[in-house]
Short mmCIF file of the C-alpha atoms (twelve columns), coordinates in Angstrom:
data_MODEL
# 
_entry.id   MODEL 
# 
loop_
_atom_site.group_PDB 
_atom_site.id 
_atom_site.type_symbol 
_atom_site.label_atom_id 
_atom_site.label_alt_id 
_atom_site.label_comp_id 
_atom_site.label_asym_id 
_atom_site.label_seq_id 
_atom_site.Cartn_x 
_atom_site.Cartn_y 
_atom_site.Cartn_z 
_atom_site.pdbx_PDB_model_num 
ATOM 1   C CA . MET A 1   164.405 55.245  6.365   1 
ATOM 2   C CA . GLU A 2   166.532 54.019  3.542   1 
ATOM 3   C CA . GLN A 3   165.911 50.591  2.100   1 
ATOM 4   C CA . THR A 4   168.797 48.495  0.909   1 
ATOM 5   C CA . ARG A 5   168.398 46.094  -1.894  1 
ATOM 6   C CA . GLU A 6   170.717 43.202  -2.548  1 
ATOM 7   C CA . LEU A 7   171.997 42.932  -6.063  1 
ATOM 8   C CA . PRO A 8   171.461 39.557  -7.677  1 
ATOM 9   C CA . LYS A 9   174.535 37.396  -7.684  1 
ATOM 10  C CA . LYS A 10  176.284 36.709  -10.910 1 
ATOM 11  C CA . ASP A 11  175.012 33.534  -12.576 1 
ATOM 12  C CA . THR A 12  178.161 31.413  -12.787 1 
ATOM 13  C CA . ILE A 13  178.918 27.753  -12.939 1 
ATOM 14  C CA . GLU A 14  181.146 27.023  -9.988  1 
ATOM 15  C CA . MET A 15  183.238 23.991  -10.795 1 
ATOM 16  C CA . LYS A 16  186.743 22.622  -10.788 1 
ATOM 17  C CA . VAL A 17  188.389 22.911  -14.202 1 
ATOM 18  C CA . ALA A 18  191.567 21.841  -15.913 1 
ATOM 19  C CA . VAL A 19  193.289 24.583  -17.893 1 
ATOM 20  C CA . TYR A 20  194.954 23.455  -21.119 1 
ATOM 21  C CA . CYS A 21  197.358 25.616  -23.131 1 
ATOM 22  C CA . ARG A 22  199.327 24.675  -26.244 1 
ATOM 23  C CA . VAL A 23  201.720 26.355  -28.657 1 
ATOM 24  C CA . SER A 24  203.140 24.708  -31.771 1 
ATOM 25  C CA . THR A 25  206.629 26.206  -31.716 1 
ATOM 26  C CA . ARG A 26  209.032 26.702  -28.850 1 
ATOM 27  C CA . ASP A 27  210.854 29.824  -29.983 1 
ATOM 28  C CA . LYS A 28  208.248 31.854  -31.895 1 
ATOM 29  C CA . GLN A 29  205.234 31.586  -29.590 1 
ATOM 30  C CA . ASP A 30  204.777 32.447  -25.922 1 
ATOM 31  C CA . ILE A 31  202.394 30.270  -23.934 1 
ATOM 32  C CA . THR A 32  202.090 32.800  -21.090 1 
ATOM 33  C CA . THR A 33  199.551 34.836  -23.104 1 
ATOM 34  C CA . GLN A 34  197.101 31.926  -23.047 1 
ATOM 35  C CA . GLN A 35  197.938 30.923  -19.489 1 
ATOM 36  C CA . THR A 36  197.510 34.404  -18.008 1 
ATOM 37  C CA . PHE A 37  194.264 35.021  -19.895 1 
ATOM 38  C CA . LEU A 38  192.794 31.690  -18.721 1 
ATOM 39  C CA . GLU A 39  193.850 32.187  -15.100 1 
ATOM 40  C CA . GLU A 40  192.149 35.602  -15.095 1 
ATOM 41  C CA . TYR A 41  189.083 34.140  -16.827 1 
ATOM 42  C CA . ALA A 42  188.802 31.355  -14.228 1 
ATOM 43  C CA . GLU A 43  189.078 33.846  -11.376 1 
ATOM 44  C CA . ARG A 44  186.491 36.178  -12.940 1 
ATOM 45  C CA . GLU A 45  184.042 33.315  -13.583 1 
ATOM 46  C CA . GLU A 46  184.669 31.769  -10.152 1 
ATOM 47  C CA . LEU A 47  186.093 28.543  -11.546 1 
ATOM 48  C CA . GLU A 48  188.480 26.569  -9.385  1 
ATOM 49  C CA . VAL A 49  191.612 25.622  -11.328 1 
ATOM 50  C CA . TYR A 50  192.561 22.019  -10.636 1 
ATOM 51  C CA . LYS A 51  195.785 22.085  -12.658 1 
ATOM 52  C CA . ILE A 52  197.333 23.877  -15.638 1 
ATOM 53  C CA . TYR A 53  198.552 21.615  -18.443 1 
ATOM 54  C CA . LEU A 54  201.086 23.184  -20.838 1 
ATOM 55  C CA . ASP A 55  202.184 21.612  -24.139 1 
ATOM 56  C CA . ILE A 56  204.991 23.631  -25.726 1 
ATOM 57  C CA . GLY A 57  206.166 22.813  -29.223 1 
ATOM 58  C CA . GLU A 58  203.345 20.333  -29.876 1 
ATOM 59  C CA . SER A 59  201.220 20.396  -33.019 1 
ATOM 60  C CA . GLY A 60  197.432 20.491  -32.725 1 
ATOM 61  C CA . SER A 61  197.205 17.926  -35.502 1 
ATOM 62  C CA . LYS A 62  198.659 15.240  -33.224 1 
ATOM 63  C CA . ASP A 63  196.085 13.303  -31.214 1 
ATOM 64  C CA . SER A 64  198.649 12.485  -28.532 1 
ATOM 65  C CA . ARG A 65  200.620 15.163  -26.662 1 
ATOM 66  C CA . PRO A 66  202.335 14.696  -23.270 1 
ATOM 67  C CA . GLN A 67  200.366 17.177  -21.137 1 
ATOM 68  C CA . PHE A 68  197.158 16.666  -23.101 1 
ATOM 69  C CA . ASP A 69  197.361 12.914  -22.435 1 
ATOM 70  C CA . LEU A 70  198.009 13.589  -18.738 1 
ATOM 71  C CA . MET A 71  194.954 15.868  -18.614 1 
ATOM 72  C CA . LEU A 72  192.781 13.161  -20.206 1 
ATOM 73  C CA . SER A 73  194.079 10.623  -17.660 1 
ATOM 74  C CA . ASP A 74  193.173 12.975  -14.801 1 
ATOM 75  C CA . MET A 75  189.757 13.547  -16.407 1 
ATOM 76  C CA . ARG A 76  189.125 9.797   -16.535 1 
ATOM 77  C CA . ILE A 77  189.740 9.494   -12.792 1 
ATOM 78  C CA . LYS A 78  187.344 12.423  -12.178 1 
ATOM 79  C CA . GLN A 79  189.777 15.024  -10.875 1 
ATOM 80  C CA . PHE A 80  187.785 17.901  -12.424 1 
ATOM 81  C CA . LYS A 81  184.415 18.629  -14.100 1 
ATOM 82  C CA . GLY A 82  185.421 21.003  -16.900 1 
ATOM 83  C CA . ILE A 83  188.168 21.853  -19.369 1 
ATOM 84  C CA . LEU A 84  189.075 25.479  -20.048 1 
ATOM 85  C CA . VAL A 85  191.014 26.422  -23.194 1 
ATOM 86  C CA . TYR A 86  191.907 29.664  -24.960 1 
ATOM 87  C CA . LYS A 87  190.488 28.553  -28.342 1 
ATOM 88  C CA . LEU A 88  189.046 25.324  -29.721 1 
ATOM 89  C CA . ASP A 89  192.056 24.713  -31.973 1 
ATOM 90  C CA . ARG A 90  194.310 24.473  -28.908 1 
ATOM 91  C CA . ILE A 91  193.001 20.967  -28.160 1 
ATOM 92  C CA . GLY A 92  192.876 19.713  -31.729 1 
ATOM 93  C CA . ARG A 93  192.340 20.447  -35.394 1 
ATOM 94  C CA . SER A 94  191.222 17.117  -36.801 1 
ATOM 95  C CA . LEU A 95  187.447 16.940  -37.006 1 
ATOM 96  C CA . GLN A 96  187.393 13.217  -36.215 1 
ATOM 97  C CA . HIS A 97  189.656 13.704  -33.181 1 
ATOM 98  C CA . LEU A 98  187.479 16.538  -31.871 1 
ATOM 99  C CA . ILE A 99  184.271 14.557  -32.387 1 
ATOM 100 C CA . ASN A 100 185.712 11.572  -30.484 1 
ATOM 101 C CA . LEU A 101 187.014 13.870  -27.756 1 
ATOM 102 C CA . PHE A 102 183.709 15.677  -27.269 1 
ATOM 103 C CA . GLU A 103 181.828 12.390  -27.270 1 
ATOM 104 C CA . GLU A 104 184.039 11.274  -24.381 1 
ATOM 105 C CA . PHE A 105 183.499 14.628  -22.617 1 
ATOM 106 C CA . LYS A 106 179.737 14.145  -22.958 1 
ATOM 107 C CA . ASN A 107 179.847 10.556  -21.659 1 
ATOM 108 C CA . ARG A 108 181.945 11.585  -18.650 1 
ATOM 109 C CA . GLY A 109 179.921 14.715  -17.841 1 
ATOM 110 C CA . ILE A 110 182.805 17.085  -18.622 1 
ATOM 111 C CA . GLU A 111 181.961 20.660  -19.584 1 
ATOM 112 C CA . PHE A 112 184.084 22.404  -22.209 1 
ATOM 113 C CA . ILE A 113 184.820 26.118  -22.117 1 
ATOM 114 C CA . SER A 114 186.581 28.039  -24.860 1 
ATOM 115 C CA . ALA A 115 187.235 31.395  -23.222 1 
ATOM 116 C CA . THR A 116 187.691 33.499  -26.364 1 
ATOM 117 C CA . GLN A 117 184.918 31.884  -28.419 1 
ATOM 118 C CA . ASN A 118 182.172 31.874  -25.782 1 
ATOM 119 C CA . ILE A 119 181.392 28.163  -26.170 1 
ATOM 120 C CA . ASN A 120 179.032 26.691  -23.600 1 
ATOM 121 C CA . THR A 121 178.449 22.952  -24.038 1 
ATOM 122 C CA . ILE A 122 175.400 22.938  -21.768 1 
ATOM 123 C CA . THR A 123 173.013 24.617  -24.238 1 
ATOM 124 C CA . PRO A 124 171.838 23.232  -27.610 1 
ATOM 125 C CA . GLU A 125 173.052 26.447  -29.260 1 
ATOM 126 C CA . GLY A 126 176.492 26.024  -27.689 1 
ATOM 127 C CA . LYS A 127 176.692 22.444  -28.954 1 
ATOM 128 C CA . MET A 128 175.737 23.545  -32.472 1 
ATOM 129 C CA . PHE A 129 178.285 26.365  -32.416 1 
ATOM 130 C CA . LEU A 130 180.954 23.931  -31.199 1 
ATOM 131 C CA . ARG A 131 180.318 21.562  -34.126 1 
ATOM 132 C CA . MET A 132 180.546 24.452  -36.593 1 
ATOM 133 C CA . LEU A 133 183.855 25.559  -35.078 1 
ATOM 134 C CA . MET A 134 185.195 22.002  -35.269 1 
ATOM 135 C CA . VAL A 135 184.516 21.945  -39.011 1 
ATOM 136 C CA . LEU A 136 186.196 25.339  -39.400 1 
ATOM 137 C CA . ALA A 137 189.238 24.216  -37.373 1 
ATOM 138 C CA . GLU A 138 189.717 21.232  -39.686 1 
ATOM 139 C CA . TYR A 139 189.298 23.489  -42.726 1 
ATOM 140 C CA . GLU A 140 191.944 25.874  -41.372 1 
ATOM 141 C CA . ARG A 141 194.364 22.994  -40.829 1 
ATOM 142 C CA . GLU A 142 193.811 21.731  -44.391 1 
ATOM 143 C CA . LEU A 143 194.507 25.237  -45.727 1 
ATOM 144 C CA . ILE A 144 197.777 25.365  -43.781 1 
ATOM 145 C CA . VAL A 145 198.846 21.935  -45.086 1 
ATOM 146 C CA . ASN A 146 197.950 22.987  -48.632 1 
ATOM 147 C CA . ARG A 147 199.992 26.217  -48.349 1 
ATOM 148 C CA . ILE A 148 202.992 24.253  -47.034 1 
ATOM 149 C CA . ASN A 149 202.770 21.748  -49.895 1 
ATOM 150 C CA . VAL A 150 202.504 24.532  -52.488 1 
ATOM 151 C CA . GLY A 151 205.559 26.189  -50.947 1 
ATOM 152 C CA . LEU A 152 207.536 22.926  -50.996 1 
ATOM 153 C CA . THR A 153 206.611 22.326  -54.651 1 
ATOM 154 C CA . ARG A 154 207.731 25.856  -55.549 1 
ATOM 155 C CA . ALA A 155 211.012 25.375  -53.665 1 
ATOM 156 C CA . ARG A 156 211.681 22.076  -55.491 1 
ATOM 157 C CA . LYS A 157 211.060 23.756  -58.866 1 
ATOM 158 C CA . GLN A 158 213.538 26.474  -57.909 1 
ATOM 159 C CA . GLY A 159 216.118 23.767  -57.214 1 
ATOM 160 C CA . LYS A 160 216.328 24.370  -53.461 1 
ATOM 161 C CA . THR A 161 217.543 21.539  -51.247 1 
ATOM 162 C CA . LEU A 162 214.814 20.404  -48.865 1 
ATOM 163 C CA . GLY A 163 215.062 18.460  -45.647 1 
ATOM 164 C CA . ARG A 164 217.439 18.532  -42.734 1 
ATOM 165 C CA . PRO A 165 220.825 20.038  -43.552 1 
ATOM 166 C CA . THR A 166 223.881 17.832  -43.262 1 
ATOM 167 C CA . GLY A 167 225.310 18.315  -39.801 1 
ATOM 168 C CA . SER A 168 227.936 16.945  -37.471 1 
ATOM 169 C CA . LYS A 169 225.900 13.795  -36.848 1 
ATOM 170 C CA . ASP A 170 225.962 12.933  -40.557 1 
ATOM 171 C CA . THR A 171 229.772 12.851  -40.889 1 
ATOM 172 C CA . LYS A 172 230.151 9.250   -39.738 1 
ATOM 173 C CA . ARG A 173 229.426 6.246   -41.879 1 
ATOM 174 C CA . ARG A 174 226.020 4.787   -41.044 1 
ATOM 175 C CA . ARG A 175 225.733 1.302   -39.623 1 
ATOM 176 C CA . THR A 176 224.319 -1.309  -41.963 1 
ATOM 177 C CA . SER A 177 223.645 -4.016  -39.381 1 
ATOM 178 C CA . GLY A 178 219.919 -3.223  -39.062 1 
ATOM 179 C CA . TYR A 179 219.505 -3.123  -42.825 1 
ATOM 180 C CA . ILE A 180 221.350 -6.435  -43.263 1 
ATOM 181 C CA . GLN A 181 219.282 -8.107  -40.533 1 
ATOM 182 C CA . ARG A 182 216.007 -6.950  -42.108 1 
ATOM 183 C CA . TRP A 183 217.171 -7.973  -45.588 1 
ATOM 184 C CA . THR A 184 218.251 -11.473 -44.479 1 
ATOM 185 C CA . LYS A 185 214.889 -12.086 -42.758 1 
ATOM 186 C CA . GLN A 186 213.045 -11.301 -45.983 1 
ATOM 187 C CA . THR A 187 215.438 -12.929 -48.462 1 
ATOM 188 C CA . PRO A 188 217.305 -16.075 -47.431 1 
ATOM 189 C CA . LEU A 189 221.017 -15.934 -48.223 1 
ATOM 190 C CA . PRO A 190 222.259 -18.384 -50.872 1 
ATOM 191 C CA . ILE A 191 224.324 -21.249 -49.449 1 
# 
């Protein structure tokens, strides 16, 4: 007589999660890579996807982004118990913003999952790793800003014209009414 033995079930956290994806540029980056990966991750880990929030062409340095703000609003009315992202830097790069955000997550009982970085906010180790990654995300952002500024300085020294090129909208004479109104409020006109 053959005995059958049940295999232990996979130890997963079954919960409803919000999926958040973000890309900084519209034409050079494709958000479907993140979205597809996270949908497959949620299915594999038996996570119920409440909604997918997509911010396209939004910088991670901005604290406010349309879909990100909508996700936070839904979080505050308890529509889900976790947030699933591709990488930590998808939700933000400013250390202060991330600290404030994770403090709110903690106070509201929201779990955070970074699928590619294996972050688990339930364990002390996961919390420590998250803080280290937050510092590194801010460092990476500062490096990017520094490289941009060095490039702009080099371009200025080479005599290149910076800023938005003159286009069809710049052909008309600009109105001065707003300037005159502001100027007259600050400096009374002589009588």
